[in-house]
N, C-alpha and C positions, 0 to 999 in steps of 0.2 A: 727656720732661719729669717731673719727681719731685722731691719735698720732700729737703733737707737734714736726713734724719732715720733712724732706723733702717729704718723700712719702706720709705723711698724708696732707699734704699740696698738692701735685697733686692733689689726691684724692678730699679735700677739695674744691680746682677751679673748678674740674671737675663736680662735682654735684651743685655746686651753680651755674654753668654756664649753666646745663641742666633745673635746675628750674627755671633761668633766662629768658630764651629762648622758654621754653616749657610749665612751669604752672608759671606763673607769675603772676599771682592774689595771690598765696601760699605767693612770697614775700610781693605783695604790703601791705596785710591783717595781715602780721607781725605771720604766722603760721611754720615760718622756725625758728628751733636752732640748734645753735652749743654746742655740749657736750665738758667737759673739761677734758679728760683723763689725769692720771699721764703723765709725760715721766723719772721718776725716780721714785727709790723707795730706802729710804737711812734706813740702818738696825744701830743701836748703841745699842748693847747688847739686852736688850729684847723691845725694843722702834720701831717701826716702823713707818718713814714718808714718805709721797708722794708727789712728788713734779711735777709744771704740765709743768716749760720751763725751757729754758736754763738759761733765765736771773734770774729768782727763785732758780735757783741751785748755781749759783754764789754769790748771796747775802747770800744765807745761809751758804754756807761754809766760808765768808767773817765776817759774824755775830761768826761761831764759830770760825775763828782762828783768831780773833782780842780781841775774850771776855779776858780781863785780859792784854791786852798786849798794851805795847807804843812803839811807833816808836821814839827813837832819832836822833837828829842831831847832830851830834859828833862835828862840828866847833862850835857850840852858844848852844849846851847843850839843846836847844827847842823840847819839846817832843809836839807828836802827838799821841792824842787817843781817843777812843768813836767815833764820828760820824765825826769828822774831819780826823783819820786815815782811816776808811771806804770811804771818798768820797776820799782820796789822791789816796789809792790802786785801785779803780772802774778806776778812772783815769790813771791809769798807766795800768790796765790790757786793757780798750780800745786804748791808744795809742801803746801797745805792739801788740793787732791786728791788726789793722792799720797799724804799722808800718811793720809786715810780709808778708799782701796784697803785700804793695810796694816793698819788698826786693823779691817776686814773680816775680816781671818785670824784674828782673835784673838790680835792685840799690839796692849800698850798701845804708841802713839808715844815714850814718854819709856822705855820698856824696851826697844824697836828702837833709838835714838839711843842709849843706851846702849853699845850693842853695836859703835859705831862703833870702827876702830881708829884706835887712837893715830898711830902713823907713817902709815902710809899711808890713812889719811882715810877708807876705802872700809866700805862701810857691809855688811850679811851679804846675801847671796843666797838663802839655803836656811836651814827652819828645820828639825831634824830631832828627832822624841822617841826617845831613845835610854834604856834603863831607868827608865821614867816621867819623863824632866827633857827638858825642850827646849836643843840647842845650835844656836848658828847658826854657822852656817857661811859662810864669803868665796869658796869657788869648789867645781868640779867635782871636784878631788882630795878635799879635806875630805869632800867629800858621797860619793865612793865608801865611806872609811873606814866612816863614817856608818853606808850601806847595810848594808855586810859586817856592822857589830858588832848592828844590827838582824835580819839573817837568822838568825843567832848565837843570839840572843837568842829569836827566832821557832822556832827547830828547823829543821832542812833540806827537813821534808817539809810546810812551811808553804805554801798555797798563795795566799795574801795579795800583793798586787802591794803593795810595801813602798814603791816613791816614791807611789804614788796614796794609799796609807793612815797614812804618820806624815811624809811630808816637804812641806813648803809651802814654795814659792818665789817670791820676791819677788822680781816682773817689776819694780817702780818704783826699783829701787836703784839703777842708773847714773843716770836722770834724776835721782833726790833728790840724790845726789854732786853733781851739777852744778851746781844751785840753790842746794842749801848753802854750795859752791864762793862763788858770786856774792853770795849776801846774806850771808855774812861777809867780803868785799873791800868790801863798801858800810859797812863799820866796827859789825856787828850780832850779836851771839851768835843761833847757831839756836834755843833755849829762848824768845827774845824773841817768836817769834813765836805761841807758843802756851801760853806759861807764865806767869804774874805776878811780878814781884818782891817777896815777901813780906816782904824784909827792909826795903824803902825804903818810907817813908810818902809819897812823893808818886809822880805818875802819870809811869809810865815815858816814856809820849809826849804833844804836844796835836796836835791839827788845828786850826791856825788858817785862819779864813776872815775875810772880812769882815763878816759878820752874828754869828760865834759863836767863840768858844775852847772847845773839847771834851779833857776831859782824858783818858785811856785807858792801858791796862797792857798788853797786848800788841800786835802787828805784825796779828793777826787781828782784833782791835777796831777797829783803823784801818779794814783792808779792808772791814768789813762796815759800819760808818762813811760810808764813803765811799760807797758801795753803797747804802746806805739814802739821803742826801742824792739820789744821785744819780737816783734811783726816786719822790721825790716830785713829783707833778702829771704823771708818763706812766702811759699806759694803756699795756700791753704786751699782743700778743695772740700768742698762738705758736702757726702755723698745725698743724692734726694732719692736714691733707689739702688737694687743690688741689681742692677742692668746697666749700673755705669761702670761696672769694672766687670774685665773680662777674665774669663775662666781661670786663666792663673795668677791673677790676683785674689780670686776668692779661694783658690785652692791654699796658698799662699797664707794668707791673712786668717779665714772661718775651716777650713775641711781638713786640713793636714793634718791628721791623727798624732802627729809628733810634736806639733807647737799651737793647735787649736784649744781654746777654752769654751768647758761644755759648763752650765747651768743644771743639774739635777730641778725638777718639775715635783715638788711636793705636792700631798693635797693640800696644806695650806694656800698652795700658790694659786692650787687650781680651784679651791672655795673661793678665795678674794677674787679671781676671773669673772668666777659664776656669780657673785657679789654685785661686781662692775658693768657686768652684762647687763642684770637685770636692771640698775637704776639708769645707763644709757639705752638700751634697747627694749625696755621694759614697757609695759600697757600702763604705768603709773604713770601720771606726768608731773608730779609734785617732786619725788627725789631728783629725778632728773634736773627739775627746773632751778631745785634749789643749787645741785652740783655744779652747775654754769653759772649761777650766780656766783657762786665761791670763786671756781676758778679763772675764769675768763678772761680778768685781767693778770693771770699769772704768764701766759703766754709770750714768749721769747722768739721763739723760731714758728711761725706759722707754715709749714708744708704745703703749695696750694697746686 
């Protein structure tokens, strides 16, 4: 029984690796289960609700914030509401998350998107610094040529690991391509997510509810507005450890056989945990370094 956070994932990986390596029959016979304690407690008035994961928390806020709400696109007065509005806001939410990871690599989002291929609609997967300037690359073949150019520039005797020092990889590219495609199919330009239209004197969007009409300039502003509305009147507690819950709360949310959720551990789960343990805790440095390089900028909630 561990929380759905970084510490909990670490502990779960260690325990699954232990069972896989030392008590494999328990896994093979289906005797190992993972409890599902909540990560959040949400209080609204006298009502309390427990939420297990970050995704469920996001969905909860979207459901609450979009209730009775419509997003109206000013140019054609098309209204997005209910399921369609939630889908749009989830896409904007995911796009913003991926955009943040790209910008943390030192590249402005607008510049990165300007290199979107006009025919294929592909985004760059790599950025290489060649002869003092940045080159955006779309596949491994282009990367290989860039690495050769960098090695030539540095000289044959250089001991610098070129890919580590001169190449940045955009792991988010493929997911971002899919999100952009879906947003565009809904009739929006991707720039409308984050960039106001400076040529227009009107707000690009209106958020219309029974109590208010709010003019906004980007889809990101619409997302922030909905989340702000959703959080009004809520007290949200994010658990950092199981010790923050009293025994009665643990029983009600996690241990009561009548209501609890348990996930059975399969051999596939255990093998995956063992592989992860080997990467993170093994003697080989390179796989661990590659994993950290790939995922370090994806961190959103760091439990310290």
